[in-house]
N, C-alpha and C positions, 0 to 999 in steps of 0.2 A: 350404722346409722342411730343415734337414738330418737328417742321421744320428747319432745319439748312441747308441751301443754298452752304456753302461750301461742298465739298467731295474729301479730300486729296485719292491721289491713295492708294488702299489698297494691299499689298503684293500679289503672287500671293498662292495659297493653304492656304490662313489665317487661315481658319479652323483648329484647334490644336495648333495654335500659341498662345503664351503668349504676354499679354498686359497689360499695367501699365493705370491704369485711374484714376486721382485725388489721385496720389498716393496708391493706392490698386492695387492687381494683381488678374488678372483672366484668363481663358482661352476662345478663343475664338469657339463658337459652331456654328454660322450659320454667313453667310453673304448674303445680300440680301434684297429685299424691304419688309416691313412690311406694307399693305393696312390697311388704306386709306391715310396712309401719304405716302409723296413722297419722294423720294432719298433712299440711301442706309444706310442700319444699320450692326451694329453687334450684333448677340446675344452672349452674355459673360455668363459663369458662375464664379462666384466671389469664390474667398479661402474662404474668410470671406462670408459665408452665409448671415448672417447680414446684409450686405450690399445691398443684392438683393432685387426684389421686387413679382418675380412671378418664376413659373416653366418651362420659355420657351414659354410660351403660349400668346396668345392675340386675343382676340375676339373671343374666341372659336376654334382657331389655334393653333396646337403646332408646334413652328418652331424649336426647339430643347429640350432636355431633361437635368435634373440635378437632382443629387442625393439629394438635400434638396428641399423642396417646395418652399423656397422662396429664392433660392443660383442664381435666374438668373437676367438679365436685358438687356436691348437693349439700345445700346449706338451709337452715332454717330460716324464715323472714327476720325474726327477732336478732338475727345475728348479722344483717345486712342493710347497710343506709342506702337510701335510693337521692340522700343530700337536700339543699336549699337552693333557694332561688338565690339570684344576683345579688341582688340587694342586702339581704340577710348574711351572706358571706361578707360582704363589704361591710356590715355592720359589726358582725364579729372580731373582723380584722383590725378595724380602725375605730369603731366607738371605745371611748373611755366612759370608765363606770365613775362618775364625779363623786358618788356617794362612798365608794369604796376607796378611791384615792384621799377623800377627807378623812378616813378614819386611819388611815397610815400615819406613823408618828416620824417627825425627822429631826435629828438631834446632831448639834457639832459641840464637841465635847461634852459637856453637861448640860449645857442648854437645849432645850427644847422649842422647835420650831412650828408655828402654823401656817398652814397653808392660807393663800389669798385665794381670790374669785378665781375658780377654775372655769374657762371657758369651752365651751364644747366646740369639737372640731366641726368646721363646715366640709362635707361632702363634697360641695360645689366648687369648690376651688381646687381639687385634688387631679393634677395632671396625669399621676400616674397612679395604678391600680394594681398591687402584687397580690394574686391570689391563688398562686402554686401550691398544689395539692391539697386546697381546700375543697368542698362537696358541692361546689356550684353545680346544680343542673339542668338551669334554664334562666328565662329572662325574670321571671315573675309578672306582676300586673301589668298592662297596658300602659306604657308612656310613663312608668314608676322612674325608670333609669335614666332618661333623657331629663325629668327633672331633678333628679338628685345627685348624679353625676355628670353633669353637661361638658364639663371641660376636659375630660379624660383623652389623653394623646397617646399613652400607651398602656398596654392592658396584657397582664400574664395570666393567662389560664390553661399552665400547665398543669395536665395530671389531675383534672378535675371528674367529674362526673357528668359532662357533656355527652351525650348520644350519636349526634348528629350534626351537619353544617347547616340544617335548619336551625336547629338550636343557638348554635354559635351565633348565625344571622340574626335571631331574635334579637340578641344581646347587643351586636355591634350596630345594628340600623339605628340603635338609638343615641349613638356615641358618635356625633356629626364629626368632630375632632380628631378622630381616631387616626393614626398613624402607624402604629407599631403594634403587632399582636403576635402575643408568643401561646403555642397550642401544642408544644411537645408533651409527649408522653398521654397523649390521648386515642381513643378508638372512636373515629367520626365516621358513621354511616355516610356515603356518598350522596350529594344532592340528587333528586329525580330532575330538577332543571336549575343547572348552575346559573345560567343567566337569568333568571328571575331574581338572584341574590346580588345581582351588581352593585346596586345603590347601598346596600350595606357594609359594602368593602369600596366603597367608591373613593376613599381618600386614603386607604392602604398603602404604605412605601414598604415596611417592612414585615415579613411574617418567618415565623420558626414553625419548622413541623417536624422536629426530630423525634425519631423512637415513635412513630405513629402506623408503624406496621404499613406503609404505602408504597405501591409500584411508580413507575413511571409514567405509565398510562392512567393510574387512576388521579396523578398530580394532574399532569395534561386536562383531565376531565373535569376537574375543580378549578382550573385555572380562570375560564371564563368572569370568574367571580371577582378576581383581582387585577381591574383594567389598568391599574397605577401602580401597580407590584415592580419596586425596584430590588430589593433585596429578598432573596430565597434562601432559607438553608432547612435542608432535608438530609440530616445526616443519620447514619444508623437506622435506616428504612430497609425494604426490600426490592429497592432499585438494583435492577440488573440492564436490560437493554433498554438503551434510550430510544426514542422515537424522536421525529421531527416537530418541534412546537409550533406546527402553521397556525397563524393566525391569535395565537397566545403568547405570554410572557415576553411581549415584544419591548417593553420598557424595562427591561429586567436590568439591572448593572451589576449584581453580585450573585452570585449561585454556590452554594457549597452542596456538594454531594459525597463529601467525606465518610468514610466507613459504611459505603455501599458496595457490595461486590460486582461493579460495573464492568459489563463486556466493553473490552477496549475497542472493538474495530465500531462500534456504534457510538462513538464521542463525535465523528464528525457530523451526525445529525442533529447536533445542538450548534455546530460551527458557524451558522448564518445567523444566531440572535445578535443583533445589531447593533445593541448598545452595552453587552455585556464586557464589564472592564476587569471583573474579579470572578478566577474558578478555581475552586478548591478541588481537588482531588485526593485528597489525601488520602489513605487507607483504603484505596481503593483495588487492590491488586494489580496496577499497572507494571508492565513487563519494559514497556519503552514508549517515547513520545516521538511521534513523528509528523509531518504535514505530507499527505501524500499528493498533493496539487503542485509541489514545488520539488526541484531538485536540490541536492543541499547547497548551501551558500544563497539559494532563491528566495525572493518574498514568496509569502504565501498568503491568499484571499480569505483563508478560513478564520474565523474568531476577529473580525475586522477593527473591534474596539477594544480587545483584548489587551491590557496592561500588566495585570499580575498573575502566574498558573502556580496553584500548590502543589505539589504532587509528592510531598513529603511522607514519609514511611510505606515506601513502596520497594519493590524489589526491581527497581528499573535497570536494563542490561543496557538501554541505547537513550542516547538522548540525542537525537538530530535536529540540533541546534549547531552550525558553524557559521562563524562571523569573519569577515572580511575587514572588518574594522575594530574598533578599540571596544574590550567588553571586560563590564566590571564583576569581581565575583567576590561573593562574603562567605565566611563559612567560620564556626564556633568549634574550638579545639581545644579540651583540654582546661576549659574555664577561661580560655583567651580568644579575643575576638579579632582577628588580622582583616587587613584590607589588600587584596591583590591586584595588581594593576597589569593587565595582558595586551602586548603590544604586536600580537600575533593572534591567529586564529585560536579559537577555545571550541576544542569538543570532548564529550566524555563516551568513550567506548573499549573495549576490552582489550587490553594489552600486557604485556607481561613485565613492563616494567614501568618506570615513574612512579611520582608519589601517589598513594591510595586515597581515593576521596572519600574522605570522612568528614564527622561532623556535619553540618547545617550549610546549604549550598544555593546561593541566590544567583541565576546566572539573566543577566540582561542580555537580549540580543536585538537586533534589528531586523530581524527575519521576519517578525510579526510588524505588521504595518504602522500601527499608530508608536506614541515614543514612550519611553521608560517601562518596556516591557520586562518583566521578571519571571522567572521560575524558580521555584523554592523544591530543596531535595533535602530531606531529613533523614538521620538514621546513621549508625556507628560504620555502617559500608552498605553502599547502594545494593551490590552485589558482586559475588566472588570474581574478580579478576578483572573488577571495573577499577580504571585508574584516571588520574590525571594525565592529560597528553598535551602538554603546552607550555611553552616556555611563560616562566612569569619571576615576578619580583615582589617581595613582600615587605609591609612597613605596619609597625603598630597604628592601630588609631584609638 
């Protein structure tokens, strides 16, 4: 560690704050000296542990801890940015420098053109604000967001420097029309009182929390903040065992758990969500799909509103969907899309002959209680020895 003579001011209560260093995101875990070097250091835990060097220790002294043994580093404050407020970020992204534009020359063939009047963009009319990978760290002055961007309906704050759900709520409570919120690739401290922030998300219908290092219990802990939520995407987190969402997420229509190592037997704990129509379990390590409350060919009471189930890119060895009525199946193979009409029951099971199950397959089955049910299975092959076992006829579409 070298010596840097410049020591910019570090914000009060910097521990726990998010910073940007060389384009990478990190969380401050320590502020102070690191002998024998002089000056102030920030001990940070990187979002990407490959960026780090150690576990928060130096010369046998543990200054902070990391979840990853190589996830920490010490950096000088001069190399870390603590970010800017919401409206400063909006101005950086959306404001046009009219003087700079007027200095630009425009020529067509040999003719030079002059700019006419340049009208400054009004932030009041913005329906969408995209601040992905910006350095937003909070709301700024009280009430200014509501006055400056009152019509925002969709907000992208993915990969920012927001540190907590309180910071997020301080922004969204000033956006009365907000319906969609993208918060992926953040590390947000959980709220001490989630119910206190209901008003800040009272109109929210769509929420993305991909790659936020969240568990399912943490999501349920936050869920009281989102009373009207209909679409929740929590892909690439640390979701393993699911718990029943008692009293929360009851308005949910779409849920994506893709790319999480979900414990298969715990799936039934979300089966009672009354309005869930779309469920994505892609890349979750599933090996079979079954409804234990019903015999093969019988109707299940689980997932009462489910219409579409996505289970592509899993190692499925058994799909317990057997129908006594017509079933439509679609798959893609060698760049061709075909339509298969089955006049008999369809089952996917280990057999030693018949056509291999390849490509993308959508199985629509009346076993679930609502109409137009579908199951999506993708991969070059679902599993060794898994084949079609049904009479069928094919025709191009």
